[in-house]
C-alpha positions, -999 to +999 in steps of 0.1 A: -002+001+004+028+025+007+043+020-027+009+025-040+007+057-024+040+063-034+032+057-070+003+084-070+026+108-056+051+106-083+026+103-112+009+133-097+045+154-103+043+187-126+080+177-131+089+149-170+120+135-147+099+122-117+065+113-134+077+108-171+097+075-164+072+057-178+062+073-211+102+076-214+109+040-214+076+031-239+096+058-265+128+041-258+110+008-266+089+022-293+120+036-311+141+002-307+111-012-322+111+014-350+148+009-355+147-033-353+121-031-379+122-004-398+154+015-401+177-015-398+161-034-425+159-001-451+192+008-440+207-033-449+190-027-480+207+002-488+240-005-482+235-036-502+219-016-531+252+007-532+276-018-521+290+007-491+301-024-468+291-007-432+273-022-406+243-008-385+241-021-351+215-044-347+192-044-309+182-076-296+143-071-291+139-102-265+147-079-236+124-049-251+098-073-257+094-088-222+092-050-211+067-039-240+044-073-229+051-058-192+040-021-203+011-036-220-006-057-191-005-030-167-021-007-191-044-036-197-049-037-157-061+000-157-078-004-185-102-030-166-099-011-130-118+021-149-145+002-167-148-016-133-156+023-119-129+015-092-107+042-107-113+071-114 
């Protein structure tokens, strides 16, 4: 209960450095997936077509998948709470 109270206080804070860590994680995962599934393949294709011989860093998405699934699960739980009328 104490941790839940701390979470409420942090979420209500006006500073993005206090209340913005959850969105930051979402942004990092979103950018990581954008690079892994769009940017990196397009970059590799351009390098192959132009015979540039350079390599771009690949992102291992396994760890990001766990984090995104956890965030989506928490979001689904929050939506369930709201639909049940237990949250504002």
